[in-house]
Every structure is written in C-alpha cells, then in structure tokens.
N, C-alpha and C positions, 0 to 999 in steps of 0.2 A: 465304393463311394455310392451313397444313396442319391435319389433323384432330387431331394431338397438341396443337397450340396451343389449339385449340378445347376439347379435353377438359380441358386444364390450366386454362383460364380458367373453364370451367363448374364445376370442382371447388372454386373459391375461394368460401368462405363469408364474404361481406363483413361481415355483421352480427357474426359471431364475431370477426372481425378488429377491428371497432370496439370490441367489448366488451373484448378483451384489451389493446388500446392504451389504452383509457380506464382500465382497472385498473392498467396499468403506470404511467400518469401520476397514479395515485391520485385520480381524479376520480369522484365518485359519480354515479349516474344522475340524481339530483335536481339536482345542479349543472349537468350537461350539459343537462338539460331546461330549466332556467331560462335558460341561455345561449341556447338555441335557441328559446325561447318556445313550448315544447310540453310535454306532460305526461310524467311519469316513465313511465307505462304505454306511451306512444308510443315512448320510448327502449327500453324492454324489448322491445317488438315489433320495432323496427328491428334490435336486436341478435340477434333470433331469425331474421331474414330472411336468406335466402341472397343476395339481390340488393337493392340500395338504389338508387333513382334518382339520377342524376348531380347534380342540384341539391341534394338533401338531403345527399348524400355530401360535396359541397363545403362546405356549412354545418357539417357535423360535423367535417370536416378543419380548418376555420378555428377552430372552438371548441376542438379538441384541440391546435391549434398545430402541425399536421403537414400534409403534402401528401396529396392524394387518392391519389397513387401509393403513398405509404407504407402507406395502408390497404389498397389493392388487392394490394400485393406483400408484405404482412406475412407473415413466416415465423417462427413461434414457436420452431421447432427451431433456427434460426440464432441467435435471441436467447439461447436456453438454452445452446447451444454457446459462443457468445461470452461469456456470463456465466461459464461454467465455465473458459474460457481466462483471462478477467480474474481470476477468483478464484484460479486456479493461479498466475498471474503475481504477484498480490498476495502470495500465500504465499511465492513464491520470493523476492520483494523483501524480505519480512519476515525470512525465513530468512537471506538474505544480510546484512541489517543486524545480525541477532543474531550472526552469525559475525564480522562486523567488530568489533562491540563486544567479543566474547569475545577476539579476537586483540589488540585494543587493551589490554584489561585485563591479558592475559598479558604484553604488552610493558612495561606500567607496572610489574608485579611484577618482571620481569627487570631493569629499570633500578633499582628499589629495591634488589634483591639486589646489583647491581654497586656501587651507592653504598655499601652496607653493607660490602662487601669492601674497597673503596678506603679507606674510613674506618678499618677495622680495620688495613689495611696501613700507613696513615699513622701510626696510633697505635703500632703495633709498631716502625716505623722511628724514631719520636720516642723511644720507650722505649729502643731500642738506642743512639740518640745520647746520651740522658741518661745511660745506663749507661756509655758510653764516656767522656763528659765527667766523670762522677763518678769513674770509675777514674783518669782522667788527673789530676783535681784531687787525689784521695787520694794518688796517687803523688807529685805535685809539692808538695803541701802538706806532705807528710812530709819532703821534701827541703828545703823552705823552713824548716820548723820546726827541722830539724837545723842549718841554716845560722845561724838566729837564736840557737841555743843556744851 
C-alpha cells in the first residue's frame, strides 16, 4: 500500500458519511438509534467521529440497508454530479415530450386544414355539376316545352 492510498483512507470521515447517507435515506437519528438499540446522543457522537469501529459500522450499514463499503466510499460530490446529470436528463426528456406534443398538435391542425380544403373543393365541384345539370335541364326543358306546344 503506497502513501497516497493511506492519505486517502485517513482523510475519509466515516461519521460524516454515515450522517449524509442517513439524511439521504430520510432516516432520523432517533429512528436509527432505536434500530441499533442505542441513544440518539450516541448516534450524534458516531456521526461526528472520523473513525467508527468495524462492528458498529456493520450494524449501521445493516440498519441503513447499505454495505459497509458504501459508507466508506461515499462521495457526496459524485452524488451531486449524478443528481445534476439526472435532473438535466429529466429536463431533456420533458423538453422532448413537449416538442413531440407540439409537433403532433401542428400535424392535427394541418390535417384539419386539408380536410376543410377538400370539403370546400367537393362542395365547389358539386355546385359546378349542379350548375351544369341545371343549365342542361333548362336548355332541354325549353326544347321539350317547345315540342309539346
């Protein structure tokens, strides 16, 4: 083991990691104390301790539902960065969904416009046909009435 590993290991504040993980899991000191059958004051002191003995750490890890390594290797910065990335991704997904909805609504409006134009075109065509038939009938009914005279 080299000196940088030793320095890194000694700089870890286990009690602070326990506190942050407990807070992330929304567990109060009192609840953790009850689970471990110790006082809330003892939990407070443990969270202020830079080192915690392995047996107590195992009990705390079990009570929090995490591994001892998770406590030892906890990195708040990584959690914050991960949270920011997750938040950004959630916003990106939300923005994408908004865009999809907007495009779908525009597509529906476009289809409504097309239907209106087709309907108008059909009505004009029908009116032209009616006019043609009417003209035809007028022409030929005049001929028929002249024949009947």
